[in-house]
Backbone as CSV, one residue per row, in Angstrom:
resi,resn,N_x,N_y,N_z,CA_x,CA_y,CA_z,C_x,C_y,C_z
1,MET,121.925,80.520,101.371,120.547,80.112,101.540,120.188,80.243,103.017
2,THR,118.952,80.618,103.261,118.451,80.802,104.617,117.641,79.583,105.037
3,THR,117.761,79.233,106.302,116.985,78.127,106.852,115.739,78.692,107.519
4,LEU,114.619,78.029,107.304,113.351,78.464,107.862,112.754,77.308,108.652
5,THR,112.275,77.595,109.835,111.622,76.586,110.664,110.127,76.854,110.668
6,LEU,109.341,75.811,110.433,107.892,75.948,110.385,107.247,75.159,111.514
7,ASN,106.199,75.704,112.060,105.361,74.972,113.012,104.096,74.567,112.262
8,LEU,103.898,73.276,112.101,102.742,72.756,111.388,101.887,71.932,112.329
9,SER,100.601,71.933,112.066,99.741,71.025,112.819,100.099,69.598,112.414
10,ASP,99.754,68.650,113.263,100.025,67.247,112.933,99.329,66.852,111.630
11,GLU,98.137,67.380,111.411,97.390,67.058,110.189,98.104,67.571,108.940
12,HIS,98.596,68.803,109.000,99.313,69.365,107.856,100.610,68.599,107.608
13,PHE,101.314,68.285,108.675,102.561,67.536,108.526,102.295,66.176,107.877
14,LEU,101.282,65.483,108.353,100.954,64.167,107.808,100.569,64.273,106.331
15,PHE,99.792,65.291,105.995,99.408,65.503,104.602,100.641,65.695,103.720
16,LEU,101.557,66.574,104.162,102.772,66.826,103.385,103.660,65.592,103.297
17,LYS,103.739,64.866,104.384,104.556,63.649,104.399,104.009,62.632,103.391
18,LYS,102.692,62.437,103.384,102.079,61.498,102.438,102.255,61.980,100.995
19,ALA,102.082,63.286,100.781,102.239,63.843,99.430,103.661,63.662,98.933
20,SER,104.633,63.893,99.785,106.030,63.726,99.370,106.339,62.265,99.066
21,ALA,105.741,61.351,99.820,105.947,59.925,99.557,105.327,59.534,98.212
22,ARG,104.128,60.027,97.933,103.478,59.745,96.645,104.304,60.265,95.483
23,LEU,104.910,61.441,95.658,105.698,62.059,94.594,107.139,61.560,94.565
24,ASN,107.481,60.767,95.580,108.825,60.197,95.694,109.902,61.286,95.774
25,ILE,109.613,62.329,96.572,110.600,63.368,96.833,110.646,63.621,98.333
26,ALA,111.724,64.214,98.778,111.876,64.520,100.202,110.832,65.548,100.634
27,LEU,110.386,65.434,101.862,109.408,66.370,102.414,109.920,67.802,102.293
28,GLU,111.181,68.011,102.599,111.765,69.345,102.516,111.701,69.895,101.094
29,GLU,111.935,69.029,100.108,111.895,69.444,98.713,110.468,69.835,98.311
30,LEU,109.491,69.081,98.766,108.101,69.398,98.472,107.727,70.764,99.033
31,VAL,108.093,71.008,100.266,107.785,72.294,100.895,108.519,73.417,100.164
32,PHE,109.790,73.194,99.842,110.568,74.201,99.118,109.906,74.538,97.781
33,LEU,109.509,73.516,97.035,108.888,73.744,95.729,107.569,74.505,95.855
34,GLY,106.798,74.180,96.898,105.539,74.889,97.119,105.763,76.358,97.432
35,VAL,106.720,76.640,98.289,107.021,78.026,98.646,107.580,78.765,97.433
36,LYS,108.470,78.118,96.703,109.065,78.729,95.512,107.985,79.083,94.491
37,ASP,107.061,78.171,94.263,105.968,78.433,93.320,105.131,79.623,93.774
38,LEU,104.812,79.675,95.052,104.027,80.779,95.595,104.740,82.109,95.398
39,VAL,106.020,82.143,95.709,106.801,83.375,95.569,106.908,83.780,94.104
40,ASP,107.220,82.824,93.242,107.363,83.128,91.814,106.073,83.698,91.236
41,ARG,104.950,83.091,91.572,103.668,83.566,91.039,103.309,84.945,91.563
42,ASN,103.691,85.235,92.808,103.290,86.496,93.416,104.230,87.648,93.130
43,GLN,105.423,87.375,92.612,106.332,88.473,92.277,105.735,89.362,91.192
44,ASP,105.133,88.761,90.182,104.499,89.546,89.129,103.327,90.348,89.685
45,ASP,102.534,89.722,90.556,101.412,90.419,91.176,101.896,91.592,92.020
46,ALA,103.006,91.399,92.739,103.546,92.452,93.605,103.991,93.644,92.765
47,LYS,104.612,93.397,91.620,105.039,94.488,90.741,103.831,95.272,90.261
48,GLU,102.778,94.553,89.911,101.550,95.201,89.436,100.923,96.043,90.551
49,ILE,100.904,95.514,91.762,100.350,96.239,92.910,101.188,97.477,93.198
50,ASP,102.521,97.345,93.153,103.400,98.492,93.394,103.112,99.617,92.397
51,GLU,102.957,99.259,91.129,102.669,100.260,90.108,101.318,100.926,90.357
52,THR,100.336,100.147,90.762,99.007,100.694,91.036,99.054,101.648,92.227
53,VAL,99.775,101.275,93.268,99.898,102.127,94.457,100.625,103.413,94.099
54,GLN,101.696,103.312,93.326,102.433,104.509,92.928,101.564,105.436,92.086
55,ASP,100.789,104.867,91.164,99.880,105.681,90.354,98.852,106.386,91.231
56,ALA,98.309,105.678,92.210,97.313,106.265,93.106,97.927,107.388,93.944
57,MET,99.142,107.158,94.465,99.808,108.201,95.257,100.080,109.438,94.411
58,LYS,100.538,109.232,93.195,100.813,110.350,92.285,99.534,111.140,92.017
59,TYR,98.457,110.434,91.768,97.169,111.080,91.510,96.731,111.926,92.706
60,VAL,96.804,111.348,93.912,96.369,112.062,95.110,97.255,113.277,95.361
61,LEU,98.565,113.120,95.196,99.475,114.249,95.419,99.216,115.371,94.422
62,GLU,99.019,115.021,93.159,98.755,116.045,92.142,97.397,116.715,92.371
63,LYS,96.402,115.909,92.707,95.052,116.434,92.913,95.007,117.398,94.097
64,ASN,95.778,117.099,95.140,95.721,117.897,96.362,96.927,118.816,96.534
65,ALA,97.677,119.049,95.488,98.905,119.858,95.580,98.618,121.239,96.159
66,GLU,97.568,121.892,95.680,97.239,123.234,96.150,96.880,123.213,97.643
67,LEU,96.112,122.230,98.041,95.752,122.105,99.467,96.997,121.907,100.331
68,TYR,97.910,121.051,99.878,99.146,120.818,100.639,99.961,122.076,100.764
69,LYS,99.994,122.898,99.704,100.743,124.162,99.758,100.134,125.085,100.811
70,ARG,98.801,125.178,100.833,98.123,126.045,101.795,98.335,125.557,103.233
71,LEU,98.322,124.260,103.423,98.513,123.707,104.771,99.943,123.885,105.261
72,ALA,100.890,123.973,104.353,102.300,124.093,104.725,102.630,125.498,105.230
73,VAL,101.784,126.469,104.917,102.050,127.866,105.307,101.697,128.124,106.738
């Protein structure tokens, strides 16, 4: 596991500290769960974006194949 150091404003720190106290969990656990949720939700989005980018690149390469051949000469 990797350790990450965050710089938070006093307001953000206080908010997280109060939230962790309300939930009766450690501040570190609250932050970990928030980051984990963000990453988990965005992994599916990232896969979708990767596929869209690959499709777009394929389209552009196929559409301009003849031009690329002429420019290479």
